[in-house]
Phi, psi and omega in degrees: 000149174260122181254128174251141177234095179279165175285139178294139184244354183291153184306117176065023174284105191250003176277172182218152191283344180215143173255163185300328176296325174293322172303313185304311180299318173300313184287325172299329178276003177097017180256164179253132179249125181243123183236134175293137184303132172089354186297328182262353182304314180301336176267013180063041181232092180290162180306322187299329183286325179289322180290322176295332183278347175110010181277158173258124179268133181242158185277336188228161178292326182302324184289324181289322181291344179287353180294170182280328177229128177250130186251116184231180173260304186245164183303151178305134166269169188310316180300335182273349188301328183294346183269350181283141188196163173300156176064015171257132172261113183249121188241108190191172164289130181246316177050059194280335187315313179271009186233078176295325183292323180286323177298316179300319182290323177296319179293313185292332178268357180064024178290137172269114182249120183247122184265126175303323190283350180247007168290118189228121182277170188298336176275009177088356181288159181237085193296334188264344176268335183302311187296322178281338170291325177297314179293312184293325179293319177285326177294330186296327179286317178301317179284323175305314179300318180301309183281351170289342179287144187302321182293341178262008178106352187274187179288346182085038182253140177264127193306313180267003174069187171220168178306127178092355179228130183297143173287170181287155169265124183242125183245125186241127178265112181104127182251023178282210186295319180292314178299319179296317180294318175301317181298317182298314183293311181296318176298316182297329179276359176096004184287162169275118189243137174235131180246129180239126184209153182272350185265110184292322179296331176288320179295320173296324174301308181300325176296320180288319182302313184266006173061038178063026177259008165238161181271133172242132178227142173298138184281128167195165187300326183294306181303322177290318180297318178294322179290320185298326184298340186255343193288138170263320182228125174249131181236126181259124182223036180271157185207132164237111188313122180081339190254166177295143175291146180289139180277081183286330183258116176270161180304319180296337175293321179298328182295338175273355178284162181290132176304130181088007170296159184241133172244122177248114188255097172295335180285002185302334179298339178253017176106346177090153182254012177238144183301326178278002182285142170207139185305133173240179180237171176295333180286321184223076195273351189228157176203165180250141166221130177053034177082358185251127183277118184261131168243115183230046178291124188273004172220054184313308192301343181297344177294334180230070190295324179300305176305307189292318180297318180298313178296319181293315188282340166306321186275316187283334192299320181295331178280322175305307182300320179298310177301319180292314187290322192255335192082160187298315190293313179289330176293321178289327175297313186281331187232109176293333181296316180292320177305315179294338184281341180289117186261329175217143179208124174055043178084010182235148161282125186246010177242110188304321183294326177291311176302313178297324180290330187255001180062044181240154176292143175222161181230150171295134182305323182295342177278343184239345179283000000 
């Protein structure tokens, strides 16, 4: 199979779909890998390393997109829509639920689109979402601490405080991978941490992990509103795989927050978990609503591309190899996880969560493949 790796075009998206070691494994397995020149440079991976691994370097994105399978990091941008076509396998983060225009284009071009975020293993894990959730969860606290500084628009709070001065209150919505990693960093910096989740068993696990040194609350509107009144930093980390994130924080709740408090919505890829959330970019990352500074960058891990690219490709490569070695049909037969990852195929939406989020018809992949 010919596998293409184009340069990412989303604003400040500095990750890359494959690293040289992954290229080497694919070439060793008998496949050809085509990499657009400069694709790995923002992740500190020069063309020379790809060439040494056996890749063919091409001058344009169009040449990389001519491949049978394209491996990316982020969803196609408008300028890339022209590259979508039948018999193309696109393997990337898609987050289609809040993107009806892209969904429509994938369907109309009969592109086979496999989303990292909906590949789900039999144990319920989301192996290709996990590494970026780990990065984003840790970054959310790092970014939040920065924007709490007065010159950046925040309340002027040091996250961990100092002797004689209370530390910041950090409220985390969602106790999954994002929430756990955010809690680790916030707690490690000395903040007062509250995690809110609807899964009581997850809250029990978090209580054990932190030896009862963080507050855990069952998720409901009362607890969320009450916690936000005290919060200096709010982190949204809730997820329904493939579907739009639930809007847990209503506008009126934000009005009760302290002026200059910071809200980091990691769930923005799926539309955000706050009523006031709208996607921002690394170029223009923040805005104020109801006196609260919002950070809603939809590709947060791109700020640390070397770490993020390595972590992501560690997870994606086994699935890339399965698809390249077996082809789509056999890979879906052998792997329920890959089958669940297919969001569009041959002009159909094949992910129920995407169809339901957009009010569109969808079909089980097994009925159309």
